[in-house]
N, C-alpha and C positions, 0 to 999 in steps of 0.2 A: 433542576440544574440544566437539563438540555434546552429548556425554553429560553434561557438567558444568552444563548450563543448569538453573537453578531456576525462573526466570521472567525474561523479558527482552522487549526490543522489537527488532524488525528493520525495516529500511527497505527498501522495494521502490521502485525508481526506474525511470522511463522513460529510454530512451536520449536523449541530447541531440538537439534538433531545432530547426530554424528554416527556414521556407519549404519549399523542395523536398525537402531530406533528411528532413523531418518527415512527408511524405506516407506514409500507411500504408494497406494494403488489408486489414488484419486488426486487430481491436480487442483481441485477446488480449494480455495483458502478455507481454513477451519470455520465452521458455521457460526460460532460465537463472534468471530471477528467480523464476518459479513453482516450479521444481525446488528451489531453495534454500529457499523458504518451506515446501515440503512436507517436505523433509528435517528442518528444524528442528521443525516441528509434529509429526513422527513421534516425536521424542525427548521433546518437552514441548509440550503444547497451551496452556500458560499464556503465550501470546505476544500482544503488541500489535503489529500491523502498522502501520507509518507509510508512507502512500503519498505520495511526492514526485513530482508529475507535473503537467503543465499541461492534461491532457485525461483523460477517463475511459477506463479500459482494463478489459477483462474479466479477472476474477481466478479463473475456473473454480471449483474446490472450496476455495479458500483461506478464504473467509468462514466456512465450517462447521468448519474445522480450528483456528481461533484464537479467543482470547477477545474481541478487539475490533480495529477498524480505524479509524485516524485518517487522514483525507484532508487532507494538508497543502498540496496544490497546489504552488505555487512560493513557498516561505515567505521567501526573501530572507536577508540576512545575520544577522538576529536570530531566524531561524526555529528554530534549535536550542534556544534558551532557551525560546521559546514552546511548542514541542513538549514539552520536558521538564516545563514547568509543567503542561501538560495531563495528561501521564502520571502525574505525582506528585500530582495532585489539587489543585494550587494555583490552577487556573483551570478553569472549566467553560464552554467555548464553546457558544454557541447560535446558531441561524440556520437558514436554508434553503439547500439546494443550488441553484445557478442552472442545474442540469442534471438530467436523468434518468439515474441510474446503472443501467445494464443489468446483469442477472444472466447473460444469455446472448443469443446472436444465433442466430436460425433463418433460414437462407436457403433459400428453396424454388425 
């Protein structure tokens, strides 16, 4: 299946969380999500990654392996349509992130 990709998008999502279950001690995106993104990018780097998450997570080497990244946050019931409009070039969102998106964390 992966070999037949010409150009596509993939969605990387955070695990569901609310209050206590959402407490994390590691900002890295869950390993299975990163592994899937790497496997797809190894076959074809013409990928748009769509992040569906409520908080920033570290993506390790994913940003240098793909064409672009869309941070959709938690887009709600009409999010699929909005995301597809961005990917197809029907809408060009502008704005500033309300956060600093880290590229890595160094703990000393």
